[in-house]
C-alpha positions in Angstrom: -1.0 16.5 20.2 -0.1 13.1 18.8 -3.7 12.5 17.7 -3.5 15.8 15.8 -0.3 14.7 14.1 -1.9 11.4 13.1 -5.0 13.2 11.7 -2.8 15.6 9.7 -0.8 12.7 8.2 -4.0 10.9 7.2 -5.4 14.0 5.6 -2.1 14.5 3.7 -2.4 10.9 2.3 -5.8 11.7 0.9 -4.7 15.1 -0.5 -1.7 13.4 -2.1 -4.1 10.9 -3.6 -6.2 13.7 -5.1 -3.0 15.5 -6.3 -2.4 12.4 -8.5 -5.8 12.8 -10.1 -5.2 16.5 -10.5 -1.8 16.3 -12.2 -2.7 13.5 -14.6 -6.0 15.1 -15.5 -4.2 18.4 -16.3 -1.7 16.4 -18.4 -4.5 14.8 -20.4 -6.1 18.2 -21.0 -9.0 17.8 -18.6 -10.2 20.9 -16.8 -9.9 20.7 -13.0 -12.8 22.8 -11.7 -12.0 22.5 -8.0 -9.1 21.4 -5.9 -10.0 21.5 -2.3 -8.1 20.8 0.9 -10.8 19.5 3.2 -14.5 19.1 2.8 -17.6 21.1 3.5 -17.9 24.9 3.7 -15.1 26.8 1.9 -13.1 29.0 4.3 -10.6 30.4 1.8 -10.5 30.2 -2.0 -8.9 31.7 -5.1 -9.1 30.9 -8.8 -6.0 30.3 -10.9 -6.0 29.3 -14.5 -9.6 28.2 -14.4 -9.3 26.1 -11.2 -10.8 27.1 -7.9 -8.3 26.3 -5.1 -10.0 26.1 -1.7 -9.4 25.3 1.9 -12.6 23.9 3.5 -13.9 23.5 7.0 -13.4 19.8 7.5 -9.6 19.2 7.2 -9.8 15.4 6.7 -8.5 15.0 3.2 -9.6 16.8 0.1 -11.1 16.3 -3.4 -10.8 17.4 -7.0 -13.7 18.1 -9.3 -13.1 17.3 -12.9 -15.2 18.8 -15.7 -17.6 16.2 -16.9 -16.7 13.5 -14.4 -20.0 13.5 -12.5 -21.8 13.6 -15.8 -19.8 10.6 -16.9 -21.3 8.4 -14.3 -24.7 10.0 -14.5 -24.6 9.3 -18.2 -23.6 5.7 -17.6 -27.0 5.2 -16.0 -28.9 6.2 -19.2 -31.3 3.5 -20.3 -30.4 3.6 -24.0 -27.5 1.6 -25.5 -24.6 3.3 -27.2 -23.7 2.2 -30.7 -21.6 5.2 -31.7 -17.9 5.0 -31.9 -15.6 6.6 -29.4 -14.8 9.3 -31.8 -18.5 10.4 -32.1 -18.8 10.3 -28.3 -15.7 12.5 -27.9 -17.1 15.1 -30.4 -20.3 15.4 -28.3 -18.3 17.0 -25.4 -15.9 19.9 -25.1 -12.3 19.0 -25.5 -11.4 19.7 -21.9 -14.1 17.4 -20.5 -13.4 14.1 -18.8 -16.0 12.6 -21.1 -14.1 13.8 -24.2 -11.0 11.7 -23.4 -10.3 8.2 -24.6 -10.9 5.3 -22.2 -7.2 4.9 -21.7 -6.9 8.5 -20.6 -9.8 8.2 -18.3 -8.4 5.1 -16.7 -5.0 6.8 -16.3 -6.7 9.7 -14.5 -8.6 7.3 -12.2 -5.5 5.2 -11.5 -3.3 8.2 -10.7 -4.7 8.7 -7.2 -3.7 5.2 -6.1 -0.5 5.5 -8.0 0.5 8.6 -6.0 -0.3 6.8 -2.8 2.0 4.0 -3.8 4.6 6.6 -4.8 4.3 8.3 -1.4 4.7 4.9 0.4 7.9 4.3 -1.6 9.3 7.7 -0.9 8.6 7.3 2.8 10.4 4.0 2.8 13.4 5.7 1.1 13.4 8.1 4.1 13.3 5.2 6.5 16.3 3.5 5.0 18.3 6.7 4.7 17.6 7.7 8.3 18.4 4.2 9.6 16.4 1.3 10.9 16.9 -0.6 14.2 17.7 -4.2 13.2 19.1 -7.4 14.5 22.5 -8.0 13.0 23.2 -11.2 11.0 25.3 -12.7 13.8 24.9 -16.3 14.8 23.8 -16.7 18.4 23.2 -20.5 18.6 23.8 -23.4 16.2 21.2 -26.1 16.5 22.3 -29.7 16.7 22.0 -32.0 13.7 21.0 -29.1 11.4 22.7 -28.0 8.1 24.5 -25.1 9.8 26.2 -27.4 12.3 27.1 -29.9 9.6 28.6 -27.2 7.5 30.8 -25.9 10.4 29.1 -22.6 11.2 29.9 -21.5 14.8 28.2 -19.0 17.2 29.6 -15.5 16.7 30.0 -15.9 12.9 28.7 -12.9 11.1 26.9 -13.8 7.8 28.1 -11.5 5.1 26.5 -13.0 1.9 24.0 -15.6 0.8 24.2 -16.6 -2.8 26.2 -13.5 -3.6 23.7 -11.1 -2.0 25.1 -8.9 0.7 23.5 -9.3 4.1 23.0 -6.4 6.6 20.2 -7.7 8.9 18.9 -10.9 10.3 15.6 -10.2 8.5 17.4 -10.2 5.2 19.2 -13.5 6.1 15.9 -15.2 7.1 14.2 -14.1 4.0 16.9 -15.4 1.6 17.0 -18.7 3.4 13.2 -19.0 3.6 12.9 -18.3 -0.2 15.8 -20.4 -1.3 15.5 -23.3 -3.7 18.2 -26.0 -3.4 21.6 -25.5 -1.9 22.8 -22.1 -0.8 26.3 -20.6 -0.7 27.1 -18.5 2.4 30.1 -16.3 3.3 30.7 -15.5 7.0 33.2 -13.4 9.0 34.9 -15.2 11.8 37.5 -13.1 13.5 39.8 -11.7 10.8 38.9 -14.4 8.3 36.1 -14.9 5.8 34.8 -18.4 5.3 32.6 -19.9 2.6 30.0 -22.6 3.2 27.5 -24.5 1.2 24.3 -25.7 2.9 21.1 -27.5 2.0 18.2 -26.0 3.9 15.6 -28.3 5.4 11.9 -27.9 5.4 10.7 -27.6 9.0 7.5 -26.8 10.9 7.3 -23.2 12.0 7.3 -22.6 15.7 5.9 -19.1 15.4 2.8 -17.9 13.5 3.1 -15.6 10.6 1.3 -12.3 10.3 -1.9 -14.1 9.5 -1.7 -16.4 12.5 -0.7 -19.4 10.4 1.9 -22.1 11.2 3.5 -23.1 7.9 6.6 -25.1 6.9 9.6 -23.1 5.8 13.3 -23.6 4.9 15.7 -23.5 7.9 19.5 -24.1 8.4 19.5 -24.3 12.2 20.8 -21.0 13.5 19.3 -18.4 15.8 20.2 -14.7 16.1 22.5 -13.2 18.8 20.9 -11.0 21.3 22.1 -7.7 19.7 20.7 -4.8 17.9 22.1 -2.3 15.4 21.1 0.7 13.4 21.5 0.1 9.7 21.6 3.0 7.3 21.5 2.7 3.6 22.8 5.2 1.1 22.0 6.3 -2.4 20.9 3.6 -4.8 20.9 0.9 -2.1 18.3 2.9 -0.1 16.1 3.2 -3.2 16.4 -0.5 -4.0 15.5 -1.4 -0.4 12.5 1.0 -0.5 11.3 -0.5 -3.8 11.6 -4.1 -2.4 9.7 -3.0 0.8 7.0 -1.4 -1.3 6.5 -4.6 -3.3 6.6 -6.7 -0.1 4.0 -4.4 1.6 1.7 -4.5 -1.5 1.8 -8.3 -1.6 1.1 -8.5 2.1 -1.9 -6.2 1.8 -3.2 -8.2 -1.2 -2.7 -11.5 0.6 -4.6 -10.0 3.6 -7.5 -9.1 1.3 -7.5 -12.6 -0.3 -7.4 -14.3 3.1 -10.2 -12.1 4.5 -12.4 -12.9 1.5 -11.7 -16.6 1.7 -12.4 -16.6 5.4 -8.8 -17.7 6.4 -8.7 -14.7 8.7 -11.7 -13.4 10.6 -13.6 -10.1 10.2 -12.4 -9.1 13.6 -9.1 -8.1 12.0 -10.8 -5.4 9.9 -9.7 -1.9 11.1 -10.9 1.6 10.3 -9.6 5.1 10.4 -10.2 5.1 14.2 -7.7 2.2 14.7 -5.2 3.6 12.2 -5.3 7.0 13.9 -4.9 5.4 17.3 -1.9 3.4 16.2 -0.3 6.4 14.4 -0.8 8.5 17.5 1.0 5.9 19.6 3.9 5.8 17.2 4.1 9.6 16.9 4.9 9.8 20.7 7.9 7.4 20.5 9.7 6.6 17.3 10.0 8.7 14.1 11.3 5.9 12.0 8.5 3.6 13.1 6.0 6.3 12.3 7.4 6.8 8.8 7.4 3.1 8.2 3.8 2.8 9.4 2.8 5.8 7.3 4.3 4.2 4.2 2.3 1.0 4.8 -0.9 2.9 5.3 -0.4 5.0 2.2 0.2 1.8 0.2 -2.9 0.3 1.8 -5.0 3.3 0.8 -3.7 3.1 -2.8 -4.6 -0.6 -3.1 -7.9 -0.3 -1.3 -9.0 2.4 -3.7 -8.4 0.1 -6.7 -11.0 -2.5 -5.4 -13.7 -2.8 -8.1 -16.4 -1.4 -5.8 -18.3 1.8 -6.6 -17.8 4.5 -5.6 -14.0 3.7 -5.3 -11.7 4.5 -8.2 -11.6 0.8 -9.0 -15.4 0.8 -9.4 -15.2 3.8 -11.8 -12.4 2.0 -13.8 -14.7 -1.0 -14.0 -17.5 1.1 -15.5 -15.1 2.7 -17.9 -13.8 -0.7 -19.1 -17.3 -2.0 -19.5 -18.4 0.9 -21.7 -15.2 0.8 -23.7 -15.4 -3.0 -24.4 -19.2 -3.3 -25.0 -19.9 0.2 -26.4 -23.0 0.1 -24.2 -24.1 2.1 -21.2 -25.5 0.1 -18.3 -29.2 0.7 -17.6 -30.2 3.2 -14.9 -31.6 0.4 -12.8 -28.4 -1.7 -12.9 -26.1 1.2 -12.3 -28.2 2.4 -9.4 -28.3 -1.1 -7.9 -24.5 -1.5 -8.2 -23.8 1.9 -6.7 -26.1 1.3 -3.8 -24.7 -2.2 -3.2 -21.1 -0.8 -3.4 -21.8 2.0 -1.0 -23.6 -0.3 1.4 -20.6 -2.7 1.4 -18.2 0.1 2.0 -20.3 1.5 4.9 -20.6 -2.0 6.3 -16.8 -2.5 6.2 -16.2 0.9 7.8 -18.8 0.3 10.5 -17.3 -3.1 11.3 -13.9 -1.6 11.4 -14.9 1.2 13.8 -16.7 -1.4 16.0 -13.5 -3.6 16.1 -11.3 -0.6 16.8 -13.4 0.7 19.7 -13.4 -2.7 21.3 -9.6 -3.0 20.9 -9.1 0.5 22.4 -11.4 0.1 25.4 -10.5 -3.5 26.1 -8.6 -3.9 29.4 
């Protein structure tokens, strides 16, 4: 049952992605010929306002078919060069065609799918923070000798309330503010019935634990450790929205850093995963923790959104690249070049997917 839940969630991510293309295309006046839930043979379908809505046999995602979109990239493989203006190109196609729209409108339609994935990730994070997250409270467990916290007079049991005026609710927030600080920091702590203010100068120290990329790097520290306690922190209203936005930005940066380190070779290809590993992980979370499943789902949705923007045909990013090229040069790539790029892009994607499946199967069956 948990595997079925995971597959349904993944399918919803893809459908939500296509919904973004659908809504922005309609807003730009482009006819949507087909909106399908699933792929393959159509099981149920009906037509409404010129769009065929369908439920297809393979329920792993969905797709939208825009009028003129396939023609756009078939045309881009023509061998002749285009010297006409955008206006004359637009006049050559019906007004509700993808090809009739300006480059900015086309790019907006292509960006919309990833934009909706990022939006979905943000909304899921809002749900996470409204529901409540299990966290370590910002209570000092131990004060290390000869470190800034001891020198400032911080004691075990102090609860950190603010750093540089920002409210602190979790140890994670405390660590992040200290790690990212520049210069001296001001800190307010609760000790019994009293609130005390401190000023500390963090020190740059070697990390004793690896980051998510397996790297040991220097970071700011003040010499305190967390108490062995946990708490559920719930955020309300605007605060939940703010936390969700911060988490969405943080997750996006983490994914981009992962891609950068993978390309540079800083992390190995054995870390690449596929839909097999994602589904396996989601199925595990579906059995235990709803909040963890929501948080993981948010991260995966953001990951899908960013991955689709990579400038690799046939991803949305590759189509955007073609659109920008034609817009800036007023030229259509030759059929030979376009075909070569498409084949190379598809081969790269298939290679990445195959490697991910291989890695995931090895991880799943490993003792």
